[in-house]
DODREN-999099 format. One record per residue (C-alpha): residue number from 1; residue in three letters; x, y, z. Coordinates in Angstrom, 2 decimals, decimal comma. Each point is the difference from the previous one (the first is absolute). Last residue first. Example, Ala and Ser with C-alpha at 12.3 -4.5 7.8 and 13.67 -1.06 7.14 Angstrom:
% residues 2
<pos->2 code->Ser X->13,67 Y->-1,06 Z->7,14>
<pos->1 code->Ala X->-1,37 Y->-3,44 Z->0,66>
This chain:
% residues 75
<pos->75 code->Ala X->-10,78 Y->-13,73 Z->-8,51>
<pos->74 code->Arg X->2,94 Y->-1,55 Z->1,66>
<pos->73 code->Ala X->2,16 Y->3,13 Z->-0,15>
<pos->72 code->Leu X->-2,86 Y->2,06 Z->1,41>
<pos->71 code->Arg X->-0,42 Y->-2,32 Z->2,92>
<pos->70 code->Lys X->3,78 Y->0,22 Z->0,69>
<pos->69 code->Arg X->-0,22 Y->3,81 Z->-0,24>
<pos->68 code->Glu X->-2,70 Y->0,08 Z->2,50>
<pos->67 code->Arg X->1,92 Y->-2,16 Z->2,48>
<pos->66 code->Ala X->3,17 Y->2,12 Z->-0,45>
<pos->65 code->Thr X->-2,07 Y->3,13 Z->0,68>
<pos->64 code->Leu X->-1,28 Y->2,16 Z->-2,80>
<pos->63 code->Gly X->-0,02 Y->3,79 Z->-0,49>
<pos->62 code->Gly X->2,80 Y->-0,07 Z->-2,62>
<pos->61 code->Trp X->2,32 Y->-1,70 Z->2,19>
<pos->60 code->Val X->-0,85 Y->-0,57 Z->3,78>
<pos->59 code->Gly X->2,43 Y->-2,17 Z->1,96>
<pos->58 code->Tyr X->1,34 Y->-3,44 Z->-0,35>
<pos->57 code->Gln X->0,28 Y->-2,95 Z->-2,52>
<pos->56 code->Ser X->1,28 Y->1,90 Z->-2,92>
<pos->55 code->Asp X->-0,20 Y->-2,18 Z->-3,16>
<pos->54 code->Met X->2,61 Y->2,19 Z->-1,84>
<pos->53 code->Ala X->-2,21 Y->0,53 Z->-2,97>
<pos->52 code->Leu X->-3,16 Y->0,24 Z->2,16>
<pos->51 code->Ala X->1,56 Y->2,71 Z->2,26>
<pos->50 code->Ala X->1,17 Y->1,90 Z->-3,17>
<pos->49 code->Ala X->-3,37 Y->-0,19 Z->-1,53>
<pos->48 code->Leu X->-1,70 Y->1,23 Z->3,24>
<pos->47 code->Cys X->2,47 Y->3,02 Z->0,02>
<pos->46 code->Glu X->-0,59 Y->0,81 Z->-3,65>
<pos->45 code->Gly X->-3,76 Y->-0,03 Z->0,62>
<pos->44 code->Ser X->0,34 Y->2,12 Z->3,17>
<pos->43 code->Val X->1,85 Y->2,66 Z->-1,99>
<pos->42 code->Pro X->-2,37 Y->2,99 Z->0,37>
<pos->41 code->Cys X->-0,54 Y->-0,73 Z->3,81>
<pos->40 code->Glu X->-3,31 Y->1,17 Z->1,51>
<pos->39 code->Glu X->-1,23 Y->-3,56 Z->0,89>
<pos->38 code->Cys X->3,54 Y->-1,00 Z->0,94>
<pos->37 code->Ile X->0,02 Y->2,50 Z->2,86>
<pos->36 code->Arg X->-3,24 Y->-1,39 Z->1,35>
<pos->35 code->Lys X->1,44 Y->-3,55 Z->-0,29>
<pos->34 code->Ala X->2,97 Y->0,84 Z->2,17>
<pos->33 code->Ala X->-2,20 Y->1,44 Z->2,76>
<pos->32 code->Asp X->-2,27 Y->-3,02 Z->-0,02>
<pos->31 code->Phe X->2,74 Y->-2,56 Z->0,13>
<pos->30 code->Arg X->-0,77 Y->-1,39 Z->3,50>
<pos->29 code->Arg X->2,30 Y->-1,35 Z->2,54>
<pos->28 code->Gly X->0,13 Y->-3,71 Z->0,89>
<pos->27 code->Trp X->3,57 Y->-0,55 Z->-0,93>
<pos->26 code->Ala X->1,88 Y->3,32 Z->-0,03>
<pos->25 code->Pro X->-0,74 Y->2,24 Z->-2,91>
<pos->24 code->Phe X->1,67 Y->-0,11 Z->-3,40>
<pos->23 code->Phe X->-1,69 Y->2,86 Z->-1,83>
<pos->22 code->Met X->-0,22 Y->2,33 Z->3,02>
<pos->21 code->Glu X->3,32 Y->-1,28 Z->1,24>
<pos->20 code->Val X->1,66 Y->1,56 Z->-3,00>
<pos->19 code->Pro X->-0,79 Y->3,52 Z->1,42>
<pos->18 code->Glu X->-1,28 Y->2,35 Z->-2,68>
<pos->17 code->Gly X->2,50 Y->2,02 Z->-2,09>
<pos->16 code->Arg X->-1,24 Y->-1,37 Z->-3,34>
<pos->15 code->Cys X->-3,25 Y->-1,67 Z->0,65>
<pos->14 code->Ala X->-1,80 Y->1,99 Z->-2,62>
<pos->13 code->Ala X->2,33 Y->-1,52 Z->-2,70>
<pos->12 code->Asp X->1,19 Y->2,49 Z->-2,66>
<pos->11 code->Ala X->3,78 Y->-0,64 Z->0,61>
<pos->10 code->Arg X->-0,80 Y->-3,69 Z->0,20>
<pos->9 code->Trp X->-1,00 Y->-0,05 Z->-3,67>
<pos->8 code->Gly X->3,61 Y->0,24 Z->-1,06>
<pos->7 code->Pro X->0,82 Y->-3,57 Z->1,20>
<pos->6 code->Val X->3,02 Y->-0,05 Z->2,34>
<pos->5 code->Ala X->3,19 Y->-1,51 Z->-1,36>
<pos->4 code->Val X->2,03 Y->-1,65 Z->2,64>
<pos->3 code->Ser X->3,56 Y->0,94 Z->0,58>
<pos->2 code->Thr X->2,56 Y->-2,45 Z->1,41>
<pos->1 code->Met X->2,72 Y->1,24 Z->2,53>
């Protein structure tokens, strides 16, 4: 079995314990609930940086959707 290191900031994430589906909803569902949690998160910056570093194409990371992250990366 291979072990993957989990960044330390995740322990402080406001989304810890929330259903994964909230941040990766089915096609056509809204991201509002996930974004509200991210607004209050003390590590949203670290989360966003991680998503940008790994070029995540799905879900809400650091309060931004994949489309919003793509726009940010182009700016």
